[in-house]
N, C-alpha and C positions, 0 to 999 in steps of 0.2 A: 459609432463609426459604421453605420450601415445606411444605404439608401435604397435597398431593394424593395422596401415596403411602399415606395412611391407607386408601384404597379397596383397594389391593393387599394391604395388611397384614391386612385382615380375613380373606382367604382363607388366608394363611399361618398366622394365629393359629388358625383353625378346624382346620387340618390338624394342627398341633402339639398342640393340646388333646386330640386323639383318644388320644394316648399319654401326655401330661402334662396332666391336667385342671386343675392349679393354675397353669399357665403364663399369664403376663399381659403384655400389651403396653400401655404407656401412650401414648396419643395426645398428641403435643405438638409444639412448634415452637421452634427456636432462632432468635430474631429478632435484628435489628440495631437496637439502641436508640440514638436520637440526639436532638439538641435539637429542640424544637418548631419547625416551620416550615421545616426544612432541605429544600431541593429542588435541582434542577439549576441554577436561576438564582442561588442565593445561597450555594452550598457554598464554604467557605473551605479551600482546599487546604493541607494541613499542620496544620490546626487542628481541623477537624470530624472526629469519630470515629464509627465504626459499632460500638458496643459489643455484644458477645455477651451474650445473656440468654435464659434458658430459661423457657418456659411449658408447663405440663403440665395437661391437662384431667382433672378429677376425675369428671366426669359428662357427659351429653349437652349440658347447658347450657354447661358449660365449653368443650366442643369447638365449640359454636356461637360462643362469644366468641372463640375462636382463629381461627375462619373470618372473623369480622368484622374482627379486627385484621389478619389477613393480607391481606384484600381491600383495606383502606385502604392498607397498605404497598405492595402491588403497583400500586395505582392511581396512586401517585406515583413509581414506580420510574424510574430513568434509568441510562444507561451512563456510567461514568467510566473512561476508558482501556479496558482489556479486561474490566473487571468491571461487572456489573449491580448497582447499588445499590438496595436495597429498604428504605427507612427507616421504622421504626416510631417514632412520637413518644411521649414520656411522656404527653402528653394523650390518646393513644389508649388507653393502659392505664387512665387515670383515667376516661375516658368509658365504656369498655366493661366493664372488670373492676371498677373502683372503684364504679360505680353499682349493681352487683349482685355483691358479693364472695361468696366461699365455694365457687366452682366451678373456680377455676384456681390452681395452685401456681406460685409464682415461685421460681427459684433462679439462682445466679450464673454458671453455665457455667464456662468455662476462665479462664486468666489474660488472655484477651481481653476480659474484662468491665470495666466502669467501676470497680466496687468493687475489683477486683484491682489496677487501675492506681493508684487512690488509696492502697491499702495499700503498694504498692511505692514510691511516692513518699514516703509517711510513713516507711518503713523506711530510707530513705537520708538522712533529715533529721537533722542532728547538733545543731542548736540545740534545747534542751529546750523552751523556750516555744513555738517554732514547731511542734515535733513534737506537743506536747500539743494545740495548736489543730487540727492536721490530724487527730489521732485523734478529737477531739470532732466534727469535721466528718464523719468516716467513720460515727460512730454516728448522727449526725443524718440522714445519707443513708440508712442502713439503716432508720431509723424511718419516714422519709417513704415509701420504696418499699414497706415491709411494710404500711403502713397502707392501701395501695391494694387489696391482695389479702386483707387480714386477717392479723394476725400469726401465727395458727396455720397459715397456708398459705405461710409464707416459710421458706426453708431456705438455709443456707450450704453451698456445694458444694465439696468438696475432691477432689483427684485424685491417685492415686499417681504419683510421678514422681521421676526423678533430677535434674530441672531445678531449678537453684538458686532461681529466682524462684518456681516453684510451691511449693517447700518453705517459703519465707518466707511466702507467702500462706496455705498450709495452717496453719502455726503461729499466725498472727494470727487466722485464722478460728476456730480452737479457743479462743483467748482471748476473742474477741468472743462466741462461743457461750456461754461460761460467764458473761460479764458481762451479756449481754442476754437470756439464756435462750432462745436460738434454736437449734433442732436443726441438726446437721451431717449431711449425706448424702455418701456416697462414690460417685463416678461414674467412668466410664472413657471417655476421649475417643478412641474407636476409629474410624478412617477406612478401614481395609482389614483383611481377614481373615487373610492369609498374609504371611509375611516377604518372599517373592519379589514381592509386589505393591507394595512400598515405592517402587521406581523409577517405577512408573506414577503413583502418587500424587504423588511429587515433581515429575514432569513436568507433572501437572495444575495444581499450585500455582504453578509457575514459567513456564508457557507464555506 
């Protein structure tokens, strides 16, 4: 949940484009999407979640919307244990993107997203009637969130992985894509560049 590095990226992008004119950087933000009104005073430990969600600016207006969303989130940030929580509300997306759609792309991020969580819960459901109800809820959730940004700006995001849960999510995203006519995009959740940097990243996550 930070977009300040976009300033540094501009110089990097300019230098790379000298050799590769078609090189493109998309300015975006991975936000933590949570229930409306969540703050330090009312967080329910063990229940409230900070779901991963991707916002990508299509143009300058879209980047302005990202800045407004990020400003709201940081204005209500708080520390929980060792982590700084930066909550973005669904109402923020509605107020800022929904009132002027067409400038920001939404996608689902990794299996830390709410949609992935709903899908994994559905995949473990053995009762057919209950499973059908959960699947319909998933489709309704997609419809509601895609209506905010405009359905042509909504994508289901899959990632290559040997992780069992990610494979389940990928397969159901493909099914949903075909049923709902929503494009699938392939991304890579990369947190470090070289294999020998993995211990450093592990220490960062578990410190």
